[in-house]
C-alpha positions in Angstrom: 21.9 1.3 -23.8 19.7 -1.5 -22.5 19.6 -0.2 -18.9 18.3 3.1 -20.0 15.7 1.5 -22.2 14.5 -0.7 -19.3 14.4 2.2 -16.9 12.3 4.2 -19.4 9.9 1.3 -19.9 9.5 0.4 -16.3 9.2 3.9 -14.8 5.4 4.1 -15.4 4.9 0.7 -13.8 7.0 1.7 -10.7 5.0 5.0 -10.4 1.7 3.2 -10.7 2.8 0.7 -8.0 3.8 3.5 -5.6 0.5 5.3 -6.3 -1.4 2.1 -5.3 0.7 1.7 -2.2 0.0 5.3 -1.1 -3.8 4.8 -1.7 -3.7 1.6 0.4 -1.9 3.2 3.2 -4.1 6.3 3.1 -7.5 4.4 2.9 -6.9 0.7 3.6 -10.6 0.1 4.4 -11.4 0.5 0.7 -9.7 -2.9 0.1 -12.6 -4.6 1.9 -16.4 -4.7 1.5 -18.4 -2.4 3.7 -19.9 -3.8 6.9 -17.2 -6.4 7.3 -14.9 -6.7 10.3 -11.8 -6.0 8.2 -13.4 -2.8 6.9 -14.2 -1.7 10.4 -10.7 -2.4 11.7 -9.2 -0.5 8.8 -11.5 2.5 9.4 -10.5 2.7 13.0 -6.8 2.6 12.1 -6.2 -0.8 13.5 -4.8 -2.2 10.3 -2.1 0.5 9.9 -1.2 0.5 13.6 -0.7 -3.3 13.6 1.5 -3.4 10.5 3.4 -0.3 11.5 4.3 -1.9 14.8 5.3 -5.1 13.0 7.4 -3.2 10.5 9.2 -1.2 13.2 9.8 -4.2 15.4 11.7 -5.8 12.5 14.2 -2.9 12.1 
């Protein structure tokens, strides 16, 4: 069955994408070079707070 074959082939890709998403949400400052404004904002939680508010306001 084609659907089963696709699910089997895509499962590792979906799991990898979710893993990256969890890493970004857990430590977003690692996306940016140290000693930059973006890195500092992420370390202080500003990045996640801003986007959480945006996400919740869209619901």
